[in-house]
C-alpha positions in Angstrom: 97.3 153.2 -21.9 95.9 156.7 -22.4 97.1 158.1 -25.7 94.9 161.0 -26.6 93.9 163.9 -24.4 92.6 166.5 -26.7 90.9 169.9 -26.2 88.5 171.5 -28.7 89.8 174.9 -29.8 88.5 177.8 -31.8 87.7 177.0 -35.4 89.8 180.1 -36.4 93.0 178.9 -34.8 95.9 177.6 -36.9 96.1 173.8 -36.7 99.1 173.6 -34.5 98.5 176.6 -32.4 97.7 176.1 -28.8 97.3 179.6 -27.5 94.6 179.6 -24.9 93.6 183.2 -24.2 91.1 183.0 -21.3 92.0 182.3 -17.7 90.1 179.5 -16.0 89.7 181.8 -13.0 87.6 184.3 -15.0 84.6 181.9 -15.0 84.2 180.4 -11.6 80.4 180.3 -11.8 80.4 178.6 -15.2 83.0 176.1 -14.1 80.9 175.2 -11.1 78.1 173.7 -13.2 77.6 169.9 -13.6 79.2 167.9 -16.3 77.9 165.2 -18.6 79.9 162.2 -19.7 79.3 159.7 -22.5 81.0 157.3 -24.8 82.1 157.8 -28.4 80.4 155.2 -30.7 82.5 155.6 -33.9 85.9 157.0 -34.9 87.5 158.0 -38.2 91.2 158.2 -38.9 93.5 158.8 -41.8 94.9 155.3 -41.8 95.7 154.5 -45.4 93.9 157.7 -46.3 90.6 156.8 -44.6 89.5 154.4 -41.9 86.3 154.1 -39.9 85.2 151.7 -37.1 82.6 151.7 -34.4 80.4 149.9 -32.0 78.4 147.3 -33.8 80.5 147.8 -36.9 84.1 147.0 -35.9 86.4 147.2 -38.9 88.2 144.1 -39.9 91.1 146.3 -40.9 93.5 146.9 -38.0 95.7 149.9 -38.2 99.4 148.9 -37.8 101.2 152.3 -38.1 100.8 155.9 -37.2 97.4 157.4 -38.1 95.5 160.5 -36.8 92.0 160.8 -35.3 90.1 162.8 -37.9 86.6 162.6 -36.5 84.4 160.8 -34.0 80.7 160.2 -33.5 79.0 161.0 -30.2 75.3 161.0 -29.4 74.4 160.5 -33.1 76.5 163.4 -34.5 79.9 163.2 -36.0 82.5 165.9 -35.2 85.7 166.4 -37.1 89.0 167.2 -35.4 90.4 169.4 -38.1 93.1 166.9 -39.1 91.6 166.0 -42.5 88.1 167.3 -43.2 88.7 166.8 -47.0 89.0 163.0 -46.5 85.7 162.9 -44.6 84.0 164.8 -47.4 85.5 162.5 -50.1 84.0 159.6 -48.2 80.6 161.2 -47.8 80.8 161.5 -44.0 78.4 164.1 -42.7 80.1 166.0 -39.9 80.2 169.1 -37.8 83.6 170.8 -38.3 85.7 171.4 -35.2 89.3 171.6 -34.3 91.0 169.6 -31.5 94.6 169.8 -30.3 96.4 167.5 -27.9 97.1 168.9 -24.5 100.8 169.7 -23.8 102.0 167.2 -21.2 104.9 167.2 -18.8 107.3 164.3 -18.9 105.9 161.0 -17.7 107.3 158.9 -14.8 108.0 155.3 -15.8 108.4 151.9 -14.1 110.1 148.7 -15.2 106.9 147.7 -16.9 106.4 150.9 -18.9 106.3 150.3 -22.6 106.2 152.4 -25.8 103.3 151.3 -28.1 103.8 151.6 -31.8 101.8 150.3 -34.8 103.5 147.0 -35.5 105.1 148.1 -38.8 106.0 151.6 -37.6 109.5 150.2 -36.9 109.8 149.0 -40.5 109.6 145.3 -39.5 106.5 143.2 -40.0 106.0 140.7 -37.2 109.3 141.5 -35.5 111.4 144.3 -34.1 113.9 146.6 -35.6 117.7 146.0 -35.3 118.1 149.5 -33.8 115.7 151.4 -31.4 112.8 152.9 -33.3 112.9 155.9 -31.0 115.6 157.9 -29.1 116.9 156.2 -26.0 116.1 157.1 -23.3 112.7 158.2 -24.7 110.9 161.3 -23.8 107.6 159.6 -23.0 105.6 162.8 -23.2 106.3 163.0 -26.9 104.3 159.9 -27.6 101.2 161.6 -26.2 101.6 164.7 -28.4 103.0 163.5 -31.7 101.5 163.8 -35.2 99.2 166.3 -36.7 97.7 168.4 -33.9 99.1 165.9 -31.5 96.4 163.4 -32.6 98.5 160.4 -33.7 96.5 157.5 -32.2 99.0 154.9 -33.5 101.5 155.6 -30.7 101.3 155.7 -27.0 102.7 154.7 -23.6 101.5 151.8 -21.5 101.9 151.3 -17.7 103.1 154.7 -16.6 103.9 155.3 -13.0 100.8 155.7 -10.8 100.2 159.3 -9.7 99.5 162.6 -11.4 99.8 163.1 -15.2 99.8 166.8 -15.6 98.7 168.7 -18.7 99.7 172.4 -18.7 97.5 175.0 -20.3 96.4 178.4 -19.3 92.6 178.4 -20.0 89.8 177.8 -22.5 89.5 179.6 -25.8 85.8 180.6 -25.6 83.5 180.2 -22.5 80.5 179.8 -24.9 81.8 176.4 -26.0 81.2 175.0 -22.5 77.4 175.1 -22.9 77.1 174.3 -26.6 76.5 170.5 -26.2 79.7 169.5 -28.2 82.3 167.5 -26.4 85.3 169.6 -25.3 87.8 167.0 -24.2 88.5 163.6 -25.6 90.5 160.9 -23.8 91.4 157.5 -25.4 92.7 154.1 -24.3 94.6 152.1 -26.8 96.1 149.2 -24.7 94.5 146.7 -22.3 92.1 148.8 -20.2 92.3 148.6 -16.4 89.5 148.4 -13.9 91.2 151.1 -11.9 89.2 154.4 -12.0 91.1 157.4 -13.3 90.2 160.9 -12.2 90.6 164.0 -14.3 90.1 167.6 -13.1 91.1 171.1 -13.8 93.3 173.1 -11.5 94.4 176.7 -11.1 98.0 178.0 -11.0 98.3 177.1 -7.3 97.1 173.5 -8.0 93.7 174.0 -6.5 90.9 172.1 -8.2 88.5 174.1 -10.3 85.0 172.7 -10.7 84.5 168.9 -10.2 86.4 165.7 -10.8 85.5 163.4 -13.7 85.9 159.7 -13.1 86.6 157.2 -15.9 86.8 153.4 -15.7 88.1 152.5 -19.1 87.1 148.8 -19.1 83.4 149.7 -18.7 83.4 151.5 -22.1 82.7 149.6 -25.3 85.6 149.3 -27.8 85.2 151.0 -31.2 87.9 149.2 -33.1 91.2 147.3 -33.0 94.8 148.0 -34.0 98.0 145.9 -34.1 101.0 147.0 -32.1 104.5 146.3 -30.8 105.1 147.3 -27.2 108.8 148.2 -26.8 110.7 148.3 -23.6 112.3 151.7 -22.9 115.7 150.4 -24.0 114.3 150.2 -27.5 116.0 146.8 -28.0 113.3 144.5 -26.7 109.6 144.2 -26.8 107.1 143.0 -24.1 104.6 142.2 -26.9 105.0 142.0 -30.6 102.4 142.1 -33.4 99.5 141.9 -30.9 96.0 143.3 -31.3 94.5 145.8 -28.9 91.2 147.6 -28.6 90.5 151.3 -29.0 88.4 153.0 -26.4 87.6 156.7 -26.8 85.5 158.7 -24.4 84.5 162.4 -24.0 83.4 165.1 -21.7 80.6 167.4 -22.6 77.8 169.6 -21.4 77.9 172.6 -19.0 80.8 173.3 -16.8 84.1 171.5 -16.2 85.4 168.4 -14.5 
């Protein structure tokens, strides 16, 4: 289940703004460069105000409701997302300030085994399910990929979407200089059972033509940085496929020069 697809934006943008001013087609040479890919080693969220977990130091506390990604550590440095820098400062986390915003996403095609994942007490019931659906039925699945502050609620998501294209619509990047600054630009997370199937991510122009190169991600080859506890509701909102079960958190990033 991919929950989070977030793009780094300008530090001067309002938190919820997602106005991308520059066309991808303006920088064909830059976007032709190679891309580097690496894994995130630690994450920070606002669960109960502050929560941190990472490789080699998995937290024994398992988030069980909505919470937002506030920072992550990659290649020895911690970068904030702009969700709650004050909480990081109060907890003596040294970080590079940044702002990330979830990509806007088109509605998602479902199958009979598509489930909505929620922190297990998000529906108000511990160890069970609510008497009425905890979300509108039929659900707009795209909403679960863009909910919360800056769209970065990592305590909700969608599992087992229909195979094919998942399209994120945006018009360009905010600053071409960010491409070569060595800071990850795009974050992708996996918050359910990871598959051995390789996903491919790429940028495309208005005609659907690929710009740059594809990035391949095989989620089950990436180390977990934490655990959460979830209910996985069927789309009718009245039944669950799994209740009060733990799942791993797997974030990964793109960085370096160029694009996918």
